[in-house]
N, C-alpha and C positions, 0 to 999 in steps of 0.2 A: 672412437668412443661413441656410444649410442646416445641418442637424444632423448628428451623427455617424452613419455607417452601421453601427452596431453592433447586431446582433441581440440581443434579450432574450427568447429563446425558451424557456429552461429555467432552473431554479433554480441559484443560486450565492450565495455569501456573500463578497463582495469584502473585507469587513472582516476576515474570518478570514485572508485572504492578506496583510493589512497587519500582522497580529500578528507580533511577533518570533519567530523559530524557537526551539523548545524546546531549550535548551542545558543538557544535564545534565553539569555539571562533575564530574569525578572527584574523589576525595579530594584534599585539599590537598597539592600536591607541594612537595618541599623545593627550596630554591634551591641553585645550584651551590656558593655559599659555605658554606652549612650542611652540605651533603653532604661537602665536602672536610674541613671542621673536624671534624665528627662521625666520619667514616670514619677519618681519620688518628688522632684521639684514641682510637678503639676499638682500632686497631692498636697504638698505644703502650701502652694499658692492658693489652692481651693480652700484649705483650712483658714488661711489668712482672710480670704474673701468672706467666708461664712462668719468668722469671728468679727470682722470689721462691720459687716452689715448688721449683725446682731447688736453690736455695741452702739452703732449709730442710731438704729431704730429704738433701742432701749433708752438711750439718752434723750432722743427727741420726744419719746413718749413721756419720760419723766419731766422734762422741762415744760412740755405742754400741760401736763397735769398741774404743775406748780403755777403756770400761767393761768390756767382755768380757775384754780383756787383763788388767785389774786383777783381775777375778774369777778368771781362770785362774791368775794368779800366787798369789792368796790360796788357791786350792784346792791348788796344789802345796805351799805352805807348810803348810797344814792337813793335807794327806795325810802329809807327813813327820813332823809332830808326832804325828799319830795312830798312825803306825807305831812311833814311839819309845815312846809310851804302851803300845802292845801288847807291845813287847818288855820294857820296864822297869817296867811298871805305872805307877802314879801317884806313885811315890817318886822324889824328886830324887837326884842323885848325892851321894856322901858329902861332908860338909863344907858343904852348902847346905841351907837350910831350904826349905819347900815354896814359899813365895812367890818366893824367890830362884831356885829351880829353874824355876819357870814363867816368870819374867822373862828368864832366860837362854835359854829355848827360843825365845822369839819377841819381836819388837819390840812397841811399843805398837800396839794395833789401830787401823785407819783409821776415822775417823768415818763413820758410815752403813754400816759393814760388819757382816756376821753370819757366824758360824761355828757349825757343829753337828757333833757326832760321835755316831753311833748304832751301838751294838754289834750283833753278828749276832743276838743274842737279843732285840733291840728296846729295849734299855736305852739311854736318852739319857745319854751321858756329859757332854757340854757342849753348850750352846745359848745363845750370847751374841749380843747386838746392841748396838752402840756408838752412843749418842745423840750429838747435836751438842755437848753439853757434856762429852763424854768418859766419862760413866758408862755402865756396862754393865747391861743387863737381860736376864732370861732369856726365851726364847721359850716360848709356851704349848704345851701338849700338842697342841692343834688345829693350831697353826702348824707344829709339827714333823711332825705327820701329813700336813699339806698338802705339806710339802717331800718327804716320802717318797713320796707318791702321784703328784706331778706333775713331779718333777725326775728325768730319766734319769741313770744313773751312767756316762755315756760322756764326761764332762768337757765337754759342750757347754752353754754358758750358755743359759738360757731365762728368759723373763719370767714372774713369778708374783706375784700380788697376795696379800699376807699379811693384809690387812685391818687394822682397828684403827688405831693410830697409826703403823704401819710403812709401809703403802702398798705400792707396786710395787717389786720387786727383780729384778735379774738374778742368777740362782743357777746354779751348776754343782755336780755331785756326782761322786764317784769311790769305788770300793770298794778298801780297803787291808786285806789280811789278814782279810777277812770283816767289816771295819768300814766303814760308809758315812760318808763325810766330805762335808759341805756347806759351800760358801763362796759368799758373795754380796755385792753392793753395791747400795745404793739408787739408783734411776734418777731421783731427784728433781732432781739437778743437771742431768741431760740434759733433762728436761722444762722446767725453769726456763730453761735456756739457749735451748731451741727456742722457748719462748713469748716470751721477751724479743726474740729475733731476729725473730719473726713480727710483733710489735708495731712494732719499729723499721722493718722493711721496709714494713709497711702505712703508717706515717706518712710515711716518705720517699717512697714511691711515690705516695701521694695528693698530697703537696705538689708533687712533680715533675710529676705529671699535670696539676694545676691550672695550674702555670706553663706547661706545654706547650700546654694548651688556649688560654690567653690569648695566648701567643706565636703560635700557629697562626692564631687569629682575626685578629690584627693583620697577620700576614704574608699570609694569604689575601686579606684586605680590600685590602691595598696592591697585591697582585699582580693582582687583578681590577678595579682601577680603569680600566685601558684598555678592558676589556670593558664596564664600566658606561657609559663615554663613548660607545662604539659603539652600545650599546642605547639611550642617550638620543637619539642622532641618529635612529635608526630609529623611536623613539616619536614624536618631533616630526614626522617625515615622515608617519607613519601618520595624524596628525590633520588633514593638509591635505585640502582638497576637490579631488579630481582628476577629477570626473565631467564637468565642462563648463567652458568658458571658457579664457582664457589662464592657464596654470599655471606658476609659477616654483618651483623647489625649491632654495632657497639653501643649505640645510643640507648639510654634508659632514663626513666624519670628518677630524680633524686629521692633519697629517703625522706627528706622533709616534705615532699609532695605526695607521699604514698600512705598517709595516715588513714587507716580505715574508718576512723570516727568522723571524718569530714567528707563532704560530697566530692571536693576536688581530689582528696586523697584516694577515694574509691576509684575515681576515674584514672588517676595515675597508676594505682596498683593494677587495675584491669588492663591498662595499656602495656605495662611491663609484662604481664602474663601473656597478652596477645603477641607481643614481640618475641617472647621466648618460644611460644608455640610456632610462630612463623619461621624463626631461625632453625628450630628443630626439623620442621617439615622441609625447609630448603636444603638442609644438610642431608636429610634422607633422600631427597630427590637427586641431589648431586652424587651421592654415593651410588644410587641405582644407575644413574647415567654413566658414571665411571665404570661400573661393572659391565654394563651393556656395551659400552664402547670397547673395553678391553676384550670382551667376548667376541665382538664382531671382528676386531683386529686380529685376534688370535685365530679365530675360525677361518677368516679369509686367508691369513698367512698359511695356515696348515692345509687349506684346500688347494692352494696353487700347485703343490707338487703332485698330488694324485690326478688333478685335472690335466697337468702337462703329460703325465704318463698315459692317461686315457687317450689323449689326442695323438701321442706318439705311436701307441699301438694301433690305433685306428688308421693312421697314415701308413704305417708299416704293412698292415694287412691289405690296404687298398693298393699299395705299390708293388706287391708281389704279382707275378704272372700266374699264380696258381688259380685254377678254375674255381669259381664260386657261383652260386645261384643268384638270380636277380634280387631275391629277397635279402640274401647276405650282403650283396653289394650296396643295396639301399640302406640296410641297417648300419653298415660301417660308415656310410656317408653321413647318415643322420647322427651317429655317435660323434663323429668329428665335428659336425656343425653345432650340436648342442653343447659339446665340451668347450668349443670356442666361445659360444655365447655365455656359458656359465663362467668361464675364465674372465670374460669381460665384466660380468656382474660382480665377481669376487674382487677384481681390481677396483671397481667403482666403490664398493663397500669399504675396502681397505683405505682408499684415498679419503673418503668421508670421515672414517674413524680417525685417521691421522690429522685431518684438518680440524675436527672437533677437539682433539686433544691439544691443539695449539702447536703442532709441529711446525717449526720455522721453514719458510720457503727460501729458495735461492734469491739473492738480491743482485741481479745483473741488469745492465742496461739493455732494454728490449726496444727494437725499432718496430713500433706498431704499424707503420706504413707498409713495411716489407711483410709483416705478419698478415696483414689484411690481403695483400696481393696473393700470397701463397694460399690463403684459405679459400678465396674465390676460385683460384685456379684448380685447387683440389676438388671443390664442389662441382665445378663444370665438368671435370673429368669423370666424377663419380655418377653424375645424373645429368643427362642431356635433355630431360623432359621439362626442366624448369629453365627460365631465363635468368641467368646470374649477372648482376651488375655490380660495378665497383665505383665508388665515389669518394675520392680522397683529395686532400689539398696537395699543392705542389711541394710544400716543405715537409721534411721528415718530422714525425712526432714520436718521441720516445718516452718510456716510463721505466721505473726501476722495479724489477720483479722477476718472477720465474717464467722464462720464455715458453717452456713446454706446457706449463699450466695455463698460461694465457692463450696459447694456441688451442688448448683443449676447450676453453670457454667459447672462443669464436666458432670452433668446429661444432660444438654442441648446439649453439644457436642456429647455425646454418643447417645442421642435420634436423633440428626441430622444425624449421620451416619447410624442409624437403619432405619430411614424413607426413606432416599434417596439413599440407595444402595440395590441391589437385594439380595434375600436370598442366603446364602452360602458365603457371603462376610466376610472376616476376619477383625475384628476391634481390634486394639491393643492400650491399654492405658499405656503409659510409663511415668516414673517420674525420673528425674535426677537433679543433681546440676550443674550449670554452673556459676562458679565464685560466685558472691554474689546474684545469682538468682536461684530460683527453676523453672524448666521447666516441664510442663505437656504437653504431646503430645498425640493426638488422631489420629492414623494412620489407614487408611483402604485401601484395594486393589480394590476398586470399579472403576467405569468408569471415575471418575473425575468430575470437575465442568464445567458447561456450560460457555463458554467465554462470552456469552451475559449478564450474571449476576455476573461475577467475580468482576466487579468494584463496584457493589452495594450490595455486599454480606452481609454486616453488617448494611444495612439500615433497618429501621422499616417497617414491612409489605412487605419486599422484597419477590417476588415470581418469579419463573422461567417461569410460564405460564401466559398469559394475561387474561385468564379466571379466575373467582373467585371461582373455584372449591375448596371445603373444605373437600373432601373425605379423605384426608390424616390426618385430624385432627390437622393441624398445623395452627398457627396464623401468622407466619412470624415474630415473635418477639424473637425467641429463641436465635439467634446469636447476635442480638442487645442487649439483656439483658446480655448475657455472656460478651460482650465487655464493657458495662457500669459498670458491677460489677468488672471486671478486672481492668479497669482504675480507679475506685474508690479505689482500693487497691494499686494504684501506679504501676500497671503492664501494660502489653500490650498483645494483641492477634494478631496473624498473620496466614495466610494460604498459603500453597503451593500445587499446584495441577497439575498433569499430568495423562494421561491414566494409570490406574493400581496403582496409589499412590496419596493419598490426605492426607495432614498433617495439622492439626490445632495445633498451638503451643501457650500455655499460659505461660507467664513469670511473676513471682511474686518475689518481693524482699524478701530475707530470713531475 
């Protein structure tokens, strides 16, 4: 059997071409479900934040306005009292004692309020602060000085921190007949109200957001179930082997998920249409391959008889003692040679057609050790220009298969090494056991495999040169036949090549 006409003229590493491509996956992407839930939750949380801030700011502004109104009213009352004191001094009207006069001038002071009256000469006439229990305390000199320094006398309330136990106040001031009158109220209630509202809003918003996230998760999960079913169909179809043979794609998207009025339904209907087109195309491809396979098998079978006749007549003519010219003798010799070569090509094509059609092989016990010894002996006898070596283990290794076809595999690989390496190359056939597999390796120290043909090394009629030169006597089917026979036995064949070392490895189950 002829070997593959594949040039091994330059270095290459076919094993590197067999390695999976480097797939640098980007950072982990979010699923659509997670994106919808997180995105919607963030929008809801943002809405809660805006609503809470607006509520807190509005409430604080409202309470401050009410507080400023109370401060202004207190200032008006204190200004009138200060004017009365300026006009009448500190003495009450006749018939009233001092306390009665003071109580008649004004109602009981508001809790948390302060009033102060400072004369034009800086004398502090009154400076009272009413505690929560109703008692009144006097402001310190520093606190009064702080009022004089920071509170304008234009009746506009301002916030001032008096320190100590008093804290922050809203205070307004006015000048009445040369006397400066101060009135204010503590903003503790405003702060307490704002703080309480903030806590309530935070608690309610957090609880509402949690409920919203849980509800969104359930709603989105339920809404995306049709898309999950469509994806499951696509996933199952993606695991089918569509490369060769008769292919059936039974999976389809259910009618419930093919409603053209919905987005998922359009995707499901499109996927069903795509699967239908793919199945039709695969069926047409398989039909074409079957037709081509039958044609090759029939043509090869029919050509064997006339080729045998041509060879027989050529040999008969050459065997006669009748005189013939040198041209005639040369022509008959070439007819016999080319007929032999064509018969070999026809046999190869017929074998490939039968293997492609799944024709069963013989299932006998084959001693690979004896097969390797015979193959190296035959190669040594056929070509003495190469150094043939045998490397086998002491124990016998056997497999179940067709002995003649396995001999053909080894012979093709040795023939391939002989044809495509220069004289003097050392070719080693080794046999070893690797777990549950027997491994046959053909190793040579030739120049290696041309990178241009490494990817199509096992293709049929693969050749390294673009010309159709047949001087090497090769049909380009040797390696493809070796691969087809190996795979028919449930094994595999691979090649590794670099300058000075090329290895063909055949693995067969023991």
